[in-house]
N, C-alpha and C positions, 0 to 999 in steps of 0.2 A: 879240819875246821875251814869253813869257806870264808874267804876274805870279803868283806862288804865293800861294794863300790859306792862311795858317797856322791860321786859325780853323776850317777845314773838317775834319770828323772822318773818319778813314779808314773806309771802309765795312766793312772786316773787323773793326774794333774798335768799331763803333757800338753793338752790343748788349752793354752793360757788365754786365747782370744775368745771373748764372749760370743755365744751363738748368734745373738741379734746383731752384733757388730759385723760378723761375717755375712749374715743374711742380707743386710742392707748396705754393704760396702759398695762403693762405686768401682766397677771393673775398669782396669787400666788396659786399653788396647793400643797397639802400635798403629800410628798413622800410616795409611797406605798411600803409596805414590805410584805413578804410572809412567815409567820411562818410555814405553812403547805404545804405539797406536793400537796394535793388535793385542789380544788377550786370550789366553786359554781358559780363563775362569776357573783356576784351580783353588784359589784362596777366597773364601767367602768374605763379603764386606763386613766391617765391624763398627763403623761410625754411625752416629744417630742421624736420621733424616725425618722429616715431618710426614704425617699420613698423607697429606696432599701430594707431596713429591713421590711418595711410595706408589700411589695410584696413578698419577699422571705419567711418571716415567715408564711404568709398566704398560700403560695404554699406548704410549708413543711407540714403544718397541713392538707391541702387538700389531700395530698398523703395518709396520714394515714386514713382519713375518707373514701376516695375512696376504700382503701383496705378492711376496715371493711365492707363496703357495698357489695363489691365483695364477701367477705367470706360468708355473709348471703345469697346472691343470689345463691352461689354454695353449700349451705347446709352444711357448715363446722360445726362441733361440737364446743362447747365453748372451749374445750381444744385445738383443732386443730387451731381455730382462735387465741387463745392466743399465741400458738407456732409460728404461721405465723407472727403475728403483732409485737412480742417482738423485733426482730432485727431491724425492720423498725422504731419502736419508739426510739430505741437507736440511730439510724442514723439520723432521721429527727426531733424528738421531745422528747429529753431525759428529764426525771424528776427524779433526784436522791433523795433518802431519807435523812432526817436530820442526820441519823447515819453515812452517808458517809463523812460528813464534820468533820474537826478537832473539838474535844470537846471544845476547847477554844473559838471558834466562833459559833458553832452550826448552826442553820438555817440562821444566818446572813452571812454565807460564800458567797463571791461574785459569785462564780460559781453557787451555788444553786439559788441565787437571779436572775442571768441572765437567767437560764433555766426556772424558774417560770415566769419571766417577758415575755419571748417569748411565753410560753403557754398561759398566760393571754391575751396578745395583739393579738395573732393569733386567739384566739376564738372570740374576739370582731370584728376583721376585717372581718372574715367570717360571723359573725352575720350580719354585714352591707351588705355583698354581697348576703346573702340568705334570706333576709327578704321581698323581693319585692312581692312574690306570696305565696299563701297558700301551694302549693305543695312543694316549696323550703323550707319553714319554717318547714313543717311537716317532710320532709326528714332530714333536718339538725338537728332537735331536736331528732329524732330517733337515728341517728348515733352518735351524741355527747353524748347521754345517754349511748350508748353501749361503747363508749370510757371511760366515767367516771366509768362505772361498771367494766370494765377491770382493770382500775387503782385502784379502791377501793378494788378489790379482791386481788391484788398483793401488796398492801401497807403493810408496817410494822404494826404489830398488835397494838403496843403501840402508834405509831404515828396516826394510824387510829382512835383509841379511843380518843386521844387528839383532833383530827379534829372534831369528832362527838360532843364532849362536847362543842366545840366552836360555834356550830350552834345554831341559835335561832329558833328551830322548836317548833311548838305547840303540844308537846307530853305530855299527862297527865299520870303521873305515877300511877299505880294501887296500892292501899293501901294493907297492909297485911290482914286486915279484909275482904276486897272485894275478895282478892285472895283466902282466905280460904273458903269463901262462895261459890265461883264459881269453886272450885278445880276440882270437878267431870266433869263439862262441859269443863273446860280448858284442862283437860287430854284427854278427848274423842275427842275434836275438833282439837287437835294439834298432828298430827301423829309423832311418834318417840320421844315423850316427856318423859324424864326420871323423876322419882320421885324427885330426887335431884334438877333438873332444875325447877320443879314446886314450890318447897318449898324455894329454895335459890336464884333462878334466878330472874332478874328483868322483869317486864311486863309494857307495855305501852298501853294506850287506845287512839286510833285515829279514825277519821271518816273513814268509810269503803271504801269511794271513793279514799282515798290516797294510799291504798294498793291493787289495783285491781288484781295484780298477785297472791297474797296470797289468796284472796277471790276466784279467779277462780280455784285455785288448792285445795281449801277447807283445808287450813292449819292454819286457825285462827277461833276463836270463835266470833260470832257476837251477839250483844245484844243492842237494842235501837239505831241502826244506828252506833254503835261503834264496832271497831275490836280490840280484845285483842291480842296484838302481843308480843311474847317473845323476849328477848334481842338478841337471836341468829338470829332472822329475821330482824335485824336492817338494813341490806343492802337494803331490799325492801323499807323501809320507807325513807331512805336517797335518794334512786333513785327516789322515788315518789316526794320528795321535790325538788330534782334537776330538774326534768322534769317540775314540776309546775312553778318554777321560770324561767326556760328557755323559756317556752311557753309565759309567761307574758312579758319577756324581748324582745322576738322576735316581739310580737305584738306592743309594744311601739316603737321598732326600725323601724318597717314598717311605722309608722305614721310620724317619723322624716326624712324618706328618701327624701322627696321632697326638703328639705333644702340643700341636697348635690348636686342637679342638677347643681348648678352654679359653683361647684368646678371642674374645668377641670383637676386637678391633680389626684384626687381620683376616679372620676366617671369611666374613662376608665379602671382602674385597677379592680374596683369592678365588672364592666360588664364582663371583661375577666374572673374573678374568677367564677362568677355565670354560665357562659357558660361551664366552665371546670368541673362543678359538674356532668355533664352527663358523660364525659370522661376527666379525668385529662390531662392537657397539659404536654408534655414531650419534653424538649429541649435536643437534642442529638448531640454530636459532632462527627466528622468523626473518631476520635480516639476511641470513645465509641462503635461505630457501626461496624467499619471495622474489618477485621480479617487478621492481618499482616501474610504473609506467605501462605495464602490460594490461591488456583488456580483460581483467579477471573480475567478473561479477556473477550474479545469480543466473543471468541469461547465457553466459558464455561457457558454463561448465560442460555442456554436452559436446561442444566443439573442442574444448581443451582435453577431453577425456582420451583422445587419441595419443596424448603424451603421457598418460598415466601408466605406472607399472601394473603388472597383471593383478596384483592383490587389490588395488584401487579400481582398476577396470572392472574386475568381477563384482565389487561392491556397487559400482555405478550401474552396471547392466542389471544386477539383481534389483536395485532400487527402481529402475525404470520398468522392469517386468512386473514386480509385485506392488509397487507404490508403497513400499515399507521395508525397513530394516530393523532387526532386533538390536538390543542395547549395545553390545560390544561392536557390532557392525557400524552403528551410528557414531559411537565414540571414535573408532578408528578412522572413519571417513571424515568426520567433522574436524578432527585435529589435522588430518592431511590437508583438507581444504583451507583451514586456518593457516597452515604452514606455507601454502603457495600464494597467499595474499588475499584470500576472500575475507572481507570485513564481517563483523558480527551482524550488521544490518542485512547485508546480502546473504549471509548464511541462513538467517531466519527466513528470508524470502525464499531461498532455495528449498529449504526443508519443508516449509509450508506448502509450496507448489508441488513438491514431490509426494507429500502425504495427502493427495487430493481426495482420498476416500474418507479422510477424517474431517470432522466439523471443526470450526474455529475453536469452540470450547474444548473439544477433545485435544486438539494440538496444544493449546495454551496450558492445559492442565497436566498433560502427560509428557510433552516433548520439549516445549520451549525453554523451561528452566534448565534442562540438561545441556542445551546448546549454549546458553548464556554462561553456565557454570564452566564449560570447557574453555571458553574465552576468558574466564576470570572476571566476568561482569558481576557475578553474584557468588556467595559462598566462599569457602576457603579462608586461609589466614591473611593477615595484612601483607605478608611478603609475596604471596602468590596472586593476590587480587590485582586485577588490571592486566595480568599476563596470561593467566590460565595455564593449562597443561601444554607440554611440548608434544609435537607430532611423534608418533611411534616410529622407532627405528626398526630395521629388518630383524635385528636380534630380539627385540621385544615382541614383535609380531610372531616370530618363530617359537618363542619359548613360553609365552604367557597366554592364558585363556584360549586353549584350543577350541575350535568351533564344534558345536554339537549339531543335533538334527535341525534342519531348516535355518541354520545360521550361515552367513556368507563371509564373516571376517576371517582373519588368519592369512596364511601364505599358501596360495594354490600349489606351489612347487612342493610344499611339505604335506599339506593336508588333503590334497586331491589324490585319487588313484591315478596311475600313469595314463590310463585310457581317457579318463575325464579331463586330465590336464592337457593332453594332446588335443582333445576336442575343443577345449576352451581356447587354446592357442590358435587353432585353425579358424575358430570363429572370429578371432581378432586379427586375422590376416597373416599368420605365420604358417606357411605351407611347405617350406623347404624341408626335404626329407632328411638331409644331413643335420640340420638344426634340430629337428624333432627327435632324431635318433640320439644326438648329443644330449638333449634335455633328459631323455629317458635314462641315459647312462648316469647323468649327474644326480638325479633324484633317486636312484636305486638304493635299496636298504644298506648295501655295503659301501656306498659312497657318501650319500647325504650332503652333496655339494649344492645346496639350494641357491645360494647367492651366485654361484658360478653359472647355474642354469639361467637365472634372471639376467645376468650380464651377457650371456650368450645370445639371448633373445634381443636384448638392447643393441648389441653389435650388429645383428642381422637386420634389424629394422632401421638402423642408421648407418649402414656400411658405406654408402656413397658420401654422406656428410662427414663421417669420421675420416675417410680417406682424404677428403678435401682439406680439412683443417690440419691434418698431419703434413700434407704436402706443402701447404701454405705456411705452416709453422705459426698459425695464429693462436693456437691453444697450447699452453705448456703441458708437459707430461703429467704434472700434479693434478691437472683438471681432467685427466682421462684415466684416473686410477679406478679400481674396482668400486662399483656402486654398492653401498651398504645402508642406504636410506631411501625410502620411497620419494621423499621430496627432492633429493639429489637427482633421482631418475627423471622426475618431471622437469626440473630446471634445465638439466643437460639436454634432454630431448627437445624441449621448447626452443632453446638457443640454437641447437644444431639445425632444426627444421626452419628456423628463421634467419639463417645465415650468421648466427652468433650475435644477433642484435634483437632488441625488443622495440617494436615500433607501435605507436599509438596514433591513430589518425584523429586529429581534432581540428575542425575547421580547415581541412585541406593541408595540414602540416603534421609532421610526425616527430616525436621525441624518441631518441634512441639511447639504449644502454649497451655499451660494449661488454663482452665477456672478459 
C-alpha cells in the first residue's frame, strides 16, 4: 500500500498566482552602478528612459562613431584622430574620470553616473539598430572597438588598472620558474624589452588567437598555441576581449530582433538609425546655417554658387541651362536657399527670373504657391506655418526620392555614374588626379562612402584656407568635423574663403560676424 503524502501540492493547483497578476506585474530590476569609466557592455541596461532620450543618446553616439569611421577612411594617424575626436566626445558623449568627482562621493557622483548611463544605454541602442546584417555588425564592432581603444589609452593610469583587475578574463599568469626557463626566448621575441621588465614585470599566457595584432607584428613569443604577453601589452588583450564579447553580443541581438517587429515605437527609430550609419543625419536650423549680414539676395546666388556643394551646384547649373527644374529639384534647391538665408521675397524673385520662359500667369499658377509653402507662408498646420520645411540633410538626399529621367535632384556622388561624376567635378574646377581617383574609390559599389567623397572635394577646394585656420588655431576641431549637410558645406566654405568673417559693405562700412 502506497502511503499518501498530504504535503504534496496538486500540480493543477500549484500556480497560485493569477495569470493576469503575473502578466501585468511590475518587473523588479537591480539598479545599475558604474564604478569605472570604461565599460565592456556585457550587462544590458534595465532602467526606464524616455523615447526622447532613447533617440537623442543614440544619435549623439552615432555622431562619434561616424567621425571615427571618417578619420580611418581619410587615413588620419592615431594622434590626429584623437585630437579630432576629443572635442566631439566632450560635446556629445562625455565620460569624466573618478578623480574629477569630489572625494567624498567618488564614482557615485550623480554627474558621473549620468554620463556613464548615457554611454551604456547609447551603446545598446545602437547595438539593436546595427545587428540586422553581417555588414552592419562588422562595421559597428570595428568602430566601437576603435572608440574603446581611444578611451582606454586616455584613461587615468590608476583607474585603468582598477578596471582591468575587475575583468573576468581567462589570463594565465606565467610563473617565475617558467619565466626564467624561457627568458632567452622571451627577450628575443619581444622587441624593446628591457632586462628589468623581463625579471620584474608580469607576464600572461593566452591563446594566440586572442592577440592577433601582437602576433602579426611579431611582438610576442609563441609556444604550444600560447602567446606570452608582457604586462605592457595589456591593451591588446583587453581590446581582444572587448571585441570577442561584442561580436557574441551582436550575434545574440540579431537573433532577438524579430521580437521587436511588433513594437511600433522603437522600430521606426532603429530603422532610421541604421540608415544613418552610412551618412549620419543632421538636423540644422535656419540660425545654424544662415549667415546674418551676408549679401544673400536674388541677385547674388550666381556668385555664391561657387560655395555650394556638388548637389546644389548641379541643380543651379541645370536651372541656368534649362531655365527650369522639376518638382523635387525645386523643392531641394528652394529649401537649401532658404537655409542659407534667402528670404521668401527674394526667393520668389529668384525663381521668377530663373523661369524666364514662363509667363507671369503660368508662374503664379504652377510654381509660386510651392515656394511659399516651402517657407511656411501658406498651407500646413499651425505649428509648421511661419517656419516651413527644414533644408534637406545629406542622409535625406541620399535615401529619399531618387532622381528619374531628366531630373537633377539627389546626390551626384550616389546617383551619377563614375564617368559623369568626374566630368561634373572637372566642370566645377576639380582637376587633381589624386582627388578624382579617391572620389572614384569612395563611390564604388563596394564602398559607398558618398559623404567621404564630398568631404574629400571640400578639403581639396579649401586646402589653403583649412591649413591657415589650423595653424592659427582660430577654428576649433568641432567646427572642422565631417560635413553631413549641404548648408553646413556652404557656411563653412563661405567663411573659409572670406577669412572666417562675413562682411557687408553699406555706405563704405562693413559689419562682420566671426566664426
